[in-house]
C-alpha positions in Angstrom: 89.9 117.3 123.6 88.5 113.8 124.0 90.3 111.2 121.8 87.8 108.5 122.8 84.9 110.0 120.8 84.2 111.8 117.6 86.6 111.9 114.6 89.7 110.7 116.6 88.0 107.5 117.6 86.7 106.9 114.0 90.2 107.6 112.7 91.8 105.0 115.1 89.1 102.5 114.3 89.6 102.8 110.6 93.4 102.7 110.9 93.3 99.5 113.0 90.4 97.7 111.4 91.1 94.3 109.8 88.6 93.2 107.2 87.5 89.7 106.4 89.7 87.2 104.7 87.4 86.9 101.7 89.4 84.2 99.9 92.6 86.2 99.9 94.8 83.0 99.9 93.7 82.3 96.3 94.6 85.7 95.2 97.9 85.6 97.0 98.9 82.3 95.4 97.8 83.4 91.9 99.8 86.7 92.1 102.9 85.0 93.6 102.9 82.5 90.7 102.4 85.2 88.2 105.5 87.0 89.6 107.6 83.8 90.1 107.6 82.6 86.5 109.2 85.7 85.0 111.6 86.3 87.9 112.8 82.7 88.0 113.2 82.6 84.2 115.4 85.8 84.3 117.4 84.3 87.2 118.1 81.1 85.2 119.2 83.3 82.2 121.4 85.4 84.4 119.5 88.6 83.6 118.1 89.8 86.8 119.1 93.3 85.8 115.9 93.2 83.7 113.7 91.9 86.5 112.1 95.3 87.3 110.4 95.3 83.9 109.0 91.8 84.4 107.9 92.7 88.0 105.8 95.7 86.9 104.2 93.7 84.1 103.3 91.0 86.5 101.4 93.5 88.6 98.6 93.2 86.1 97.6 90.1 88.1 96.7 92.4 91.0 93.6 93.7 89.3 90.0 92.4 89.6 90.6 90.2 92.6 87.0 90.4 93.7 85.4 90.3 90.3 84.0 87.4 88.4 86.4 85.8 85.8 85.1 87.7 82.8 85.5 91.1 84.4 88.8 90.1 86.0 90.5 89.1 82.8 89.3 92.2 80.9 90.5 94.4 83.7 93.9 92.7 83.8 94.3 93.2 80.0 93.5 96.9 80.4 95.8 97.4 83.4 98.5 95.4 81.6 98.5 97.7 78.7 98.8 100.7 81.0 101.7 99.1 82.9 103.6 98.4 79.7 103.1 101.9 78.4 104.2 103.3 81.8 107.3 101.1 81.7 108.1 102.3 78.2 107.6 106.0 79.2 109.8 105.7 82.3 112.6 103.8 80.5 112.5 106.3 77.6 113.0 109.1 80.2 115.9 107.3 81.7 117.5 106.5 78.3 117.1 110.2 77.3 118.8 111.3 80.5 115.8 113.5 81.3 116.4 115.9 84.2 114.6 114.7 87.4 112.1 117.5 87.4 111.1 116.6 83.8 110.7 113.0 84.9 108.6 114.1 87.9 106.3 116.1 85.6 105.9 113.2 83.2 105.1 110.7 85.9 102.7 113.2 87.5 100.8 113.5 84.2 100.7 109.7 84.1 99.2 109.7 87.6 96.4 112.1 86.5 95.7 110.3 83.2 95.6 106.8 84.8 93.3 108.2 87.5 90.8 109.1 84.8 91.2 105.7 83.1 90.8 103.8 86.4 87.6 105.7 87.2 86.2 105.3 83.7 86.9 101.6 83.5 86.0 101.0 87.2 89.3 99.3 88.1 89.9 97.5 91.4 92.2 98.4 92.9 91.4 102.0 91.9 93.9 104.7 91.1 97.2 105.1 89.4 99.6 103.7 92.1 101.1 100.9 90.0 101.5 103.0 86.8 103.2 105.7 88.8 105.5 103.1 90.5 106.4 101.6 87.1 107.1 104.8 85.3 108.9 106.4 88.3 111.1 103.5 89.1 112.2 102.9 85.5 112.8 106.6 85.0 115.2 106.5 88.0 117.3 103.5 86.9 120.0 104.2 84.4 119.0 102.7 81.0 120.2 102.6 77.4 118.1 103.0 74.3 117.9 99.2 74.0 116.3 99.1 77.4 113.1 100.6 76.1 112.6 97.5 74.0 113.5 95.3 76.9 110.9 97.0 79.0 108.2 96.7 76.4 108.9 93.1 75.5 109.5 91.8 79.1 106.5 93.9 80.5 104.2 92.4 77.8 105.5 88.9 78.4 104.9 89.2 82.1 101.4 90.5 81.5 100.8 87.5 79.2 102.0 85.2 82.0 99.7 86.8 84.5 96.7 86.4 82.2 97.5 82.7 81.6 97.8 82.1 85.3 94.5 83.8 85.9 92.8 81.7 83.2 94.4 78.5 84.7 93.3 79.3 88.2 89.7 80.0 87.0 89.7 76.7 85.0 90.9 74.7 88.1 88.1 76.3 90.1 85.5 75.8 87.4 85.0 79.5 87.2 85.6 80.1 83.5 81.9 80.2 82.9 81.4 82.9 85.6 80.2 85.9 83.8 78.3 89.1 84.6 76.9 91.9 82.6 79.7 94.1 81.2 80.2 97.3 83.1 80.1 100.1 80.5 82.9 102.6 80.7 81.8 105.9 82.3 82.5 109.2 80.5 84.8 111.2 82.7 82.8 113.7 84.7 83.9 117.1 85.9 84.5 115.5 89.3 86.7 112.9 87.8 88.8 115.4 85.9 89.0 117.5 89.1 90.2 114.5 91.1 92.8 113.7 88.4 94.0 117.2 88.5 94.5 117.0 92.3 96.3 113.7 92.0 98.6 115.2 89.3 99.3 118.2 91.6 99.9 116.1 94.7 102.2 113.7 92.8 104.2 116.6 91.3 104.6 118.4 94.6 105.7 115.1 96.3 108.2 114.3 93.6 109.7 117.8 93.4 110.0 117.9 97.2 111.6 114.4 97.3 114.3 115.5 94.8 115.3 118.2 97.2 115.1 115.9 100.3 116.7 112.6 99.0 117.4 112.9 95.3 117.5 109.5 93.6 114.3 107.8 94.8 111.8 110.6 94.3 109.2 108.3 92.8 108.6 106.7 96.2 107.2 110.0 97.4 105.0 110.1 94.3 103.7 106.6 95.0 102.9 107.5 98.6 101.1 110.6 97.6 99.0 108.8 95.0 98.2 106.0 97.4 96.8 108.5 100.0 95.0 110.6 97.4 93.2 107.5 95.9 90.8 107.7 98.8 87.5 109.7 98.2 87.6 112.2 101.0 90.0 113.8 103.5 89.2 111.5 106.5 89.9 108.4 104.3 93.0 110.1 102.9 94.4 110.7 106.4 93.8 107.1 107.4 95.4 105.8 104.2 98.3 108.2 104.6 98.9 107.2 108.2 98.7 103.5 107.3 101.2 104.1 104.4 103.6 105.9 106.7 103.5 103.6 109.7 103.5 100.5 107.6 106.4 101.7 105.6 108.5 102.7 108.6 108.0 99.2 110.2 108.5 97.6 106.8 111.9 99.4 106.4 113.0 97.8 109.7 112.1 94.4 108.3 113.9 95.1 105.1 117.0 96.2 107.1 117.0 92.7 108.7 116.7 91.0 105.3 119.5 93.1 103.8 121.7 92.2 106.8 121.4 88.5 105.7 123.3 89.3 102.5 121.2 86.6 100.6 122.1 85.2 97.2 119.8 86.3 94.3 117.7 83.2 94.3 117.0 83.6 98.0 116.1 87.2 97.5 113.6 86.1 94.8 112.0 83.5 97.1 111.7 86.1 99.9 110.2 88.6 97.5 107.6 86.1 96.4 106.7 85.4 100.0 106.4 89.1 100.6 104.1 89.4 97.5 101.9 86.7 98.8 101.8 88.2 102.3 100.9 91.6 100.8 97.9 90.1 99.0 96.7 88.3 102.1 96.4 91.7 103.9 96.1 94.5 101.4 92.3 94.2 101.3 92.1 93.8 105.1 94.5 96.4 106.6 96.8 98.5 104.4 99.3 99.1 107.2 99.8 95.4 107.8 100.1 94.8 104.0 102.9 97.4 103.9 105.0 95.2 106.3 105.3 93.0 103.2 105.1 95.5 100.4 108.0 97.6 101.7 110.5 94.8 101.8 109.2 93.6 98.4 109.8 96.9 96.8 113.2 97.4 98.3 114.3 93.9 97.4 113.1 94.3 93.8 115.0 97.6 93.4 118.2 96.0 94.9 117.8 93.0 92.6 117.6 95.1 89.5 120.1 97.8 90.4 122.3 96.8 93.4 123.6 99.6 95.6 126.7 99.8 97.6 124.8 101.5 100.5 121.6 99.6 101.4 121.3 101.9 104.4 120.8 104.9 102.2 118.2 103.0 100.2 116.3 102.3 103.4 116.6 105.9 104.7 115.4 107.2 101.3 112.3 104.9 101.4 111.3 106.2 104.8 112.0 109.9 104.1 110.3 109.9 100.6 107.3 108.1 102.0 106.9 110.8 104.7 107.3 113.5 102.0 104.7 111.9 99.8 102.1 111.5 102.6 102.7 115.1 103.7 102.2 116.4 100.2 99.0 114.4 99.8 97.6 115.7 103.1 98.5 119.3 102.4 96.6 119.1 99.1 93.7 117.3 100.8 93.4 119.9 103.5 93.6 122.8 101.1 90.8 121.2 99.0 88.7 120.6 102.2 89.2 124.2 103.3 88.2 125.5 99.9 85.1 123.4 99.8 84.2 124.5 103.4 84.6 128.1 102.3 82.3 127.7 99.3 79.7 126.0 101.5 79.9 128.8 104.0 79.6 131.4 101.2 76.6 129.8 99.7 74.8 129.5 103.0 75.0 133.3 103.6 
């Protein structure tokens, strides 16, 4: 077996490849400001317990990074609506004290539905990762009935802030007039529905397995599975899964060092904003490197909204759940590949 040629070499090249910068600093600054405004506002009001809702709303700013302004703003509105709905669903599940398996099933359905929406509307980044993250995280954090309104209002406000920041950045760059022909929505094809079904299955398997392995943070496994399955074919899924796993494990070590500093809330926010900027600098260049920033960001945000007495367990859960999610995605991917190979062989006879 020669690892210097063939698929092994291609795998290693794709895993380690670093893409061009492509103006990532502008995106990083815009996204960091979109997140900073709601977080610092909540900090000044002493309501960081609500920060998770604002954070997921602010993630609307991540969409359309490479598009002209007219497409970017439309895409962010669309993604913002999906984020707010996902927040509301997750918080409702928590307020209703839904059993974990029920929450996993609901979030898996969101994964499939948003996969269809993403493909139909041609989102970038594609897939349901942020919707799954929003619904799963909020479903896992204890919440009252009032929290559903908090999630909807704060999520919507954060989306609005992100849109305003996007407009201001475009105005400063003189890009408000940048337009392009509207891309019509595509009617979901049989292939799209099939892909959505597989994402739903992979997310459900990952979440159910994570409940058994770690319990509380099952949504991290679902996010990892959706991240890997957002790629179009098995080779790309394996690369993305490996990047997710390796980047997360190294990111957990970085997060452990940050937790050891026992920082005050304002310092945690500032570090999280720096991590968000760092993630945007690399997410389009190398996913594993981006996860060195994404992982501490996610852990700090969870700790900020719902402090735990055992950060070590939080770190361990993140690592284990990510491994579970990547494994679930690859099992589904391999089974699909084997089925397709079998059909091809049968038709060739």
